[in-house]
C-alpha positions as CSV (number, residue, x, y, z in Angstrom):
1,M,60.0,186.1,61.8
2,T,57.9,183.3,60.3
3,D,59.8,180.8,58.1
4,K,59.2,181.2,54.3
5,R,57.4,178.4,52.7
6,S,56.6,177.2,49.2
7,P,54.2,179.3,47.3
8,E,50.5,177.9,47.7
9,D,50.3,177.8,43.9
10,V,53.3,175.5,43.5
11,T,51.9,171.7,43.0
12,I,54.1,168.7,42.7
13,V,53.0,166.3,39.8
14,P,54.4,162.7,39.6
15,R,54.6,162.1,35.7
16,D,54.9,158.5,35.1
17,L,56.7,159.0,31.7
18,H,58.9,156.5,30.1
19,F,61.7,157.4,27.7
20,D,63.4,155.2,24.9
21,V,67.0,155.4,25.9
22,A,68.3,152.8,23.5
23,T,70.2,155.1,21.4
24,A,72.4,155.9,24.3
25,Q,74.0,152.4,23.8
26,G,77.5,152.3,22.8
27,R,77.7,155.9,21.6
28,Y,78.4,159.6,22.8
29,W,74.8,160.3,22.9
30,L,74.9,164.1,23.8
31,D,75.3,165.6,20.6
32,G,78.4,163.4,19.7
33,D,80.5,164.9,22.4
34,P,82.5,162.6,24.7
35,V,83.2,164.8,27.4
36,A,79.5,166.1,27.8
37,T,78.4,162.5,27.6
38,A,80.7,161.4,30.4
39,V,79.8,164.3,32.5
40,M,76.1,163.4,32.2
41,N,76.5,159.9,32.6
42,A,78.6,160.5,35.7
43,L,75.7,162.5,37.1
44,S,73.1,159.9,36.0
45,L,75.0,157.1,37.9
46,T,74.7,159.1,41.0
47,F,70.9,159.3,40.7
48,P,69.3,156.0,41.4
49,D,71.0,155.6,44.9
50,G,71.0,159.2,45.7
51,E,67.3,159.6,45.0
52,R,66.5,156.5,47.1
53,L,68.5,158.5,49.9
54,F,66.3,161.7,49.2
55,M,63.0,159.6,49.3
56,D,63.8,157.9,52.6
57,A,65.1,161.3,54.2
58,V,61.7,163.0,53.5
59,R,59.7,159.7,54.3
60,A,61.3,159.6,57.9
61,Y,59.5,162.8,58.9
62,K,56.1,162.2,57.3
63,G,54.6,161.8,60.9
64,E,55.3,165.5,61.5
65,L,53.8,166.6,58.4
66,S,50.2,167.9,57.6
67,G,48.0,169.7,55.0
68,K,49.8,170.6,51.8
69,L,53.2,169.7,52.9
70,A,52.3,166.2,53.8
71,Q,50.9,165.9,50.2
72,D,53.7,167.5,48.6
73,A,56.1,165.2,50.4
74,K,54.1,162.0,49.1
75,D,54.3,163.6,45.5
76,F,58.1,164.4,46.0
77,I,58.7,160.7,46.9
78,A,56.7,159.6,43.9
79,Q,58.6,162.0,41.5
80,E,62.0,160.7,42.9
81,A,61.0,157.0,42.4
82,I,60.2,157.5,38.7
83,H,63.4,159.6,38.2
84,S,65.4,156.7,39.9
85,R,63.8,154.2,37.4
86,E,64.5,156.0,34.2
87,H,68.0,156.8,35.2
88,H,68.5,153.2,36.3
89,L,67.7,152.3,32.6
90,L,69.9,154.9,31.1
91,N,72.8,153.9,33.3
92,Q,72.3,150.2,31.8
93,M,73.2,151.7,28.5
94,I,76.9,152.4,29.5
95,D,79.0,149.5,28.8
96,P,80.2,147.9,31.8
97,E,82.9,146.0,29.9
98,K,84.4,149.4,28.4
99,Y,83.7,151.7,31.3
100,P,84.4,151.6,35.2
101,V,80.7,151.4,36.1
102,A,81.0,149.2,38.9
103,R,84.2,151.2,40.4
104,I,82.0,154.3,40.1
105,Q,78.9,152.5,41.7
106,E,80.7,151.3,44.5
107,Q,82.0,154.7,45.6
108,I,78.6,156.0,45.3
109,G,77.2,153.1,47.3
110,E,79.9,153.8,50.0
111,R,78.9,157.5,50.3
112,I,75.4,156.7,50.5
113,A,76.0,154.3,53.1
114,F,78.0,156.7,55.0
115,A,75.1,159.6,54.9
116,R,72.6,156.8,56.1
117,S,74.9,155.8,59.0
118,A,74.6,159.3,60.5
119,G,70.8,159.1,60.8
120,P,67.7,160.9,59.4
121,M,68.5,164.4,60.2
122,R,71.7,164.1,58.4
123,M,70.2,162.5,55.5
124,L,67.7,165.2,55.3
125,V,70.2,168.2,55.5
126,G,72.2,166.4,52.8
127,T,69.1,166.1,50.8
128,I,68.3,169.7,50.8
129,C,71.8,170.5,49.9
130,L,71.9,168.1,46.9
131,E,68.5,169.4,46.1
132,H,69.9,172.8,45.6
133,F,72.2,171.5,43.1
134,T,69.5,169.5,40.9
135,A,67.2,172.6,41.0
136,M,70.2,174.7,39.3
137,L,69.6,172.0,36.3
138,A,66.4,173.7,34.9
139,D,68.1,177.1,34.6
140,L,71.2,175.4,33.1
141,F,69.2,173.5,30.5
142,A,66.9,176.5,29.7
143,A,70.0,178.7,29.2
144,E,72.0,175.8,27.4
145,D,69.2,174.0,25.4
146,K,71.7,174.2,22.3
147,M,73.7,171.4,24.3
148,F,71.0,169.0,22.9
149,T,70.6,169.9,19.1
150,K,72.0,166.7,17.9
151,T,70.7,164.7,20.7
152,D,68.0,162.0,20.4
153,P,64.8,163.8,21.3
154,A,63.8,161.0,23.8
155,L,67.2,161.7,25.6
156,R,66.7,165.4,25.5
157,D,63.4,164.9,26.8
158,L,64.5,162.7,29.7
159,W,66.8,165.4,31.0
160,R,64.5,168.4,30.6
161,W,61.9,166.4,32.3
162,H,63.8,165.6,35.3
163,A,65.3,169.2,35.4
164,M,61.8,170.5,35.3
165,E,60.6,168.2,38.1
166,E,63.5,169.0,40.1
167,A,62.8,172.7,39.9
168,E,59.1,172.1,40.6
169,H,59.8,170.1,44.0
170,K,63.0,172.1,44.9
171,A,61.7,173.2,48.0
172,V,59.8,170.1,49.5
173,A,62.5,168.7,51.3
174,Y,63.5,172.0,52.7
175,D,60.0,172.8,54.0
176,V,60.2,169.5,55.6
177,F,63.6,170.4,57.2
178,L,61.9,173.8,58.4
179,E,59.0,171.7,60.0
180,A,61.3,169.1,61.6
181,T,63.9,171.9,63.1
182,K,61.0,174.4,64.0
183,G,62.0,174.3,67.6
184,W,65.8,174.8,66.7
185,P,67.4,178.4,67.1
186,S,67.7,180.2,64.0
187,F,71.3,180.3,64.2
188,A,71.5,176.4,64.7
189,R,69.5,175.7,61.9
190,W,71.7,178.2,59.6
191,F,74.9,176.7,60.6
192,R,73.8,173.0,60.2
193,R,72.7,173.6,56.7
194,S,75.5,176.1,55.7
195,L,78.4,173.9,57.2
196,L,77.0,170.7,55.2
197,M,76.6,172.5,52.2
198,I,80.2,173.5,52.1
199,L,81.1,169.9,52.8
200,I,78.8,168.5,50.1
201,T,79.8,171.0,47.7
202,L,83.5,170.0,48.0
203,N,82.7,166.4,47.8
204,F,79.9,166.4,45.1
205,T,81.8,168.5,42.7
206,H,85.2,166.6,43.1
207,N,83.3,163.2,42.9
208,I,81.6,164.1,39.6
209,T,84.8,165.5,38.1
210,N,86.6,162.1,39.0
211,Y,83.8,159.8,37.8
212,A,83.5,161.7,34.4
213,A,87.2,161.7,34.1
214,W,87.5,157.8,34.7
215,L,84.9,157.5,32.0
216,L,86.9,159.7,29.5
217,E,90.0,157.7,30.4
218,A,88.2,154.6,29.1
219,D,87.7,156.4,26.0
220,G,91.4,156.9,25.5
221,Y,92.0,160.2,27.4
222,A,95.1,160.4,29.4
223,P,94.3,161.1,33.1
224,A,95.4,164.7,33.3
225,E,93.8,165.4,29.9
226,A,90.5,163.9,31.0
227,K,90.3,165.7,34.2
228,K,91.0,169.0,32.3
229,A,88.3,168.5,29.7
230,V,85.8,167.7,32.6
231,K,86.7,170.8,34.8
232,K,86.4,172.9,31.6
233,F,82.9,171.6,30.9
234,L,81.8,171.9,34.6
235,W,83.3,175.3,35.2
236,K,84.0,177.3,32.1
237,D,82.0,176.2,29.0
238,P,79.1,175.5,29.4
239,A,79.9,176.0,33.1
240,F,77.6,173.3,34.3
241,F,78.4,174.1,38.1
242,G,80.1,177.5,37.3
243,R,76.9,179.1,35.8
244,G,75.0,178.7,39.0
245,W,77.2,180.1,41.6
246,K,75.0,183.1,42.4
247,Y,72.1,180.6,43.2
248,W,74.3,178.4,45.0
249,A,75.7,181.5,47.2
250,A,72.2,182.4,48.1
251,W,72.0,179.3,50.2
252,F,74.0,181.1,52.9
253,R,71.6,183.8,53.4
254,P,69.9,183.9,56.8
255,G,66.2,183.3,56.0
256,F,67.0,181.7,52.5
257,H,64.3,179.6,50.8
258,P,64.5,178.0,47.4
259,W,61.7,179.8,46.0
260,D,63.5,183.0,46.7
261,H,64.5,182.2,43.1
262,D,61.2,182.2,41.6
263,N,61.1,180.6,38.2
264,R,57.7,179.7,38.0
265,D,57.2,181.1,34.6
266,L,59.8,178.7,33.4
267,M,58.1,175.7,35.0
268,A,55.0,176.8,33.4
269,E,56.6,176.8,30.0
270,W,58.1,173.4,30.6
271,R,55.0,171.6,31.9
272,A,53.4,172.1,28.4
273,E,56.0,169.8,27.0
274,F,55.0,167.0,29.0
275,T,51.5,165.4,29.4
276,P,50.9,164.9,33.1
277,V,50.2,161.3,34.1
278,A,49.6,160.5,37.4
279,A,51.9,158.0,39.0
280,E,50.3,154.9,40.7
């Protein structure tokens, strides 16, 4: 059976956009909600180092790529570089004197270093697993746009733009993985990505819960209260992780491809919100 690949009409467009994040400084920027703000800040803190890992994971295999996939990989790297830049700026709005930013970034750095130490294939498989999570953001934000009703439009646009581009390029690293492992037996490929998805899911959800809870503790929440509030947000309402369980579970189907979940209509709708600007 021929491996599935991304549809030919899906193009990756680096949009060199800049967002004014100043209103995030010193306040609960997401609709005045401390829990929602803590969760989104926790996610944002993971992005700069994480996206540099994704870029390097794909870049390591550029010599094996050709045609459209080679161009998609180049554009993927450009998009992720811009995401990393914009979230670095957002992260600077988190008061490091009040919040345990250094503690969180130290842990993130340790985890990224561990992923890098295992070599390019481990980095690539980790990338495709985490890209599966970030692709879920687009569907979540489309369903829960009311999360941002009182949020500064620039901050709302930052997250919608990021989610849209994550959905747009959701299969690039996966297609690189398919190309890099084209000589592997199908079971070996399935087992490797499935095992790592289980491990990454346990660690990623656990880490985001902890990071967000630590941020809430700095706001005066008791540790148990903070963790309970974060878990409710992530798994019950608005179920940031819980809502996407069907999409997450699809990963374990033999022959899975990210574009089995075809949301090109949503992508077309969202693209109209952002003027494409080619990244240099």
